[in-house]
N, C-alpha and C positions, 0 to 999 in steps of 0.2 A: 071134214068133224073136227072141232073145234081143239086143240092143244089144250090136256090138263093143267094147268099150273098150280104153285102152291105156295103159299100168301103166308106173311110175319105179318106182323104191327108192334114196333119198339120204341122206344124214346130216344129221339136224339140228342147229341151233344148242347142243342140250344134248350132242348128241356121240351118243346113238342113234338110230338107225334107224327110217326111217318109211317106209312103202310107200303109193304114192297113184296110187291110179285120176281117171282121166277117162272122161269117158260125155257124150255127144255136145246130152243134153237126159236130163230126170227131172221127173218129177211131183216128186220130191222128192230132193232129197240125203240130209236127213237119217234120212230115212224108209226109203230103200235100208240106209241105214249102221245102225240100229236090226237087218235084218234082219238084214244080215253081223254082228253083233255077237251075236245070238242062234242063228248059227248058228255060233257060234266061231272067227270070224274073230280075229286077233291082238291086241294091243295096239301100234297107231298102227298102223292099220290108217282109212287116208281116202279116203274118195270126194269127187268134185266135177263140179262142170256149168255151163257157160255158159247155158244155157239152162233154167229150172223148168219146167213147166206148170199145176200143181197150187199152191203156196205160194209167195208174192211176200217180196223179201227184209224187205217194213215188214212183214211175219207178215199180208195179206190172202190171201185167197182167191181162187187164178184163177178165173174160171169157162167154159165149156167151149171147149176150143179158143183160147183166151189161153194165151199166154206171156210171160215173163219174162225178158229178158234181164241176165245180172248175172254173180257171180260167188258158186258156190253152193260152199262147204266142206263136207263133217262128216269129223269124226274118231272115230272107237272108243279110247276110254281104256279100263285094266286096272288103276287102282290099288290102292296097297294101304296105302289112308288112313281114317279113323271117317269119317262121312257130317258130323258137325259140320266137318270137315274141307273140307269140301264148299263149303263156304259165300259164300268169298270166291273161286271160279271164275270165275259169271258176268261181276263185277268186272273182276278180272283176264284173261278172255277180252277184252274190250271193250276195254278199254287197247292190247292186243298189237292187235286189228284194227283199228283207229286208227291205230297207230304202223306198221302195214302199210301202210294203203292212202296215207296220205304220201309212201311210200315212192315213187306212182306219181301223185299230181297234186304241183300246186302250193300247194294251198287245204287250210285245214286243216281237220280232221278233227274235232270232237268229240262229247261221250258225253251219253247226255240220262240215263232213269232206267227198269228198273234197268244194262238193256247196250244202248239202241238207238243207232247213230250217226248223226251230222246233219252236213252239210256247208252252209254259207250261212247256216243257224239250217233246213235242211230234211233231216226224215229222211228217210235213204237204205237204209237197216241196219239188219241188227240180229245179237246173235250169244244163241246160245242152249245150255242145258244138260240133260239129260236123263238118269235116269240107271237102273239096276235095281239094288236091295240083295237077295243071296244069303241075309242073316241083317239082323238086328237093327246086327252091326260092321261088315260090308264091299259092295263093292261085287260086281254081278258086271263090270258095266260103268258107264262112260259116256258118254255122245256131245256131244260141243261143236261144235257148228256154226257157221260165218259165212255170212251171205249180204251183198250188197251187190248193188244199182240201178248198172251200168254207161251210162255218157251221155257225149257229146263234152263237152258242157260242166264236167262234174267230173275225166275222164279223157279228157283232150285225144291225139287219134292219133299226136299226132308223138312222142308219149313212151314209148308202143308200139311204134310203129315202131323208134325209137332200140334200146330190148331187143333187135327182133326182130333188126335186124342183127349185135347182137354175137352171138346165141344159131343163130342160121337153123344154124351149119353142126351145131351137136344137132339139129337135128329140133326144140324146144323151142320149143314155141307159149308166146305172150303170155299166157296164161290159163293156165300150167301155173306159167309162174314168179311171177307173182300168186301163185296156191293156193302152193306152196311158201314165199315169203315170207309170208303169214298164219302158216304152220308154225312158219315158224321161230320169228318174233315171239312165238307162242303157249307155243313150247316152251320159251323161254327166259325168261318167268314163270310156266310152270306149273313148270317144274324150285323155284322158293320157295312153293310153296301152303301152308309150314306156315308161311315165316315172309314175309309178304304187305304189312308194313308200307308198304314203299316205294312197291310197283305200289298199293296205294289211293291213297296221296296223290296218284301222279299219276290216278288215278278220278278223283278231290276236282278235280282242275286243272283235270281236261278237261271239268269240266259246262260243258254248254249251258243250264244249267237259272237258275241261280242271280240269283235279283232277278227272276225272268217268272213275270208271272200264270198259273198254270192253274187248276184245280176240283180238291178231294178232297171225297171222299162222308162225308157226317156226319148219321148217324140216316137212313142213305139219303138223300139226300139233294143233291146237286152243291151247292156252296158256290166263289166264291174264294177262291182265297188268292195269299200269294207265296211263292216257294224262296226259304230261308232257308239251305242247306245241305246237309252229307248226315253224317249218322252214321257217323265211321268207325272206327267199333268193330261196329257191327250194320250198315251199311250201309242205314239208314231213310230216305228225302226226311223234313229235317225243314220242314216249310210253317208259316206263320204268316196266321191269318183274319185277316178282316176287325173281328174282335175286340180285336185285337193276340193272340191265345193259338198259342202254339207247337203244334205237332202233327207227332208223330214217324208216317210213312205206313209201315207194313212190306211192304203189298203192291200190284201193279202195279194191281191190281182200287180200288186207294182210292185211285186219283188220274185224272185222264184229262188228258191232256198230246196237246196239235196233234201230227200231224207237220211243223206248221211254228210255227216260233215265231220 
């Protein structure tokens, strides 16, 4: 039997309409959004849940009968952009996500690389982007996803209780308010995708990896290094090896970054 859903329509921060569908639980919000995208659902149709049963907010697979509580939002985009212009979308989505989460906690949210989010040195979630090209010059769709594990330490109940009292007359759940916050922050930066410089600066300034020791892969071997910065043009991670040489890492598979730093 299909799970019942709750849907709302709202005007996002950039003035455009967003359709937001809530499910009590899902194996993966991103997987459902992808299914919808292939079925022809429109631009800015988003799904979210507070419980995932197949994939953790930190990217790990969940075992059978295991679930995770948090906020998991995935939105369909049908943009008129070239593939080369989508390169900054991951960084911009991370900036928007960090900013949105800080509206629901008193703690600072930082960004790892490429688009993981950290709270007090611990990875609590991530953003991801996947797309389908309809030819070599345009997208049939993009799906941007936001996932964060929620707990009382980082997201105190007292904050959500205040929000609940304010909005209870409209029967709007706290999770829906948070989902709307995430999407509003995202669309505020998304509209500047073709000119992302200021958001890239914000991305770099939120980095939690600067001066941290991690490992990078060189000739198939893991080697210790220190993070010295981010290339603001290519978004490559710049690390310094023990020999003092600098390396630019362009793929997450080229580094080993711990979930706690």
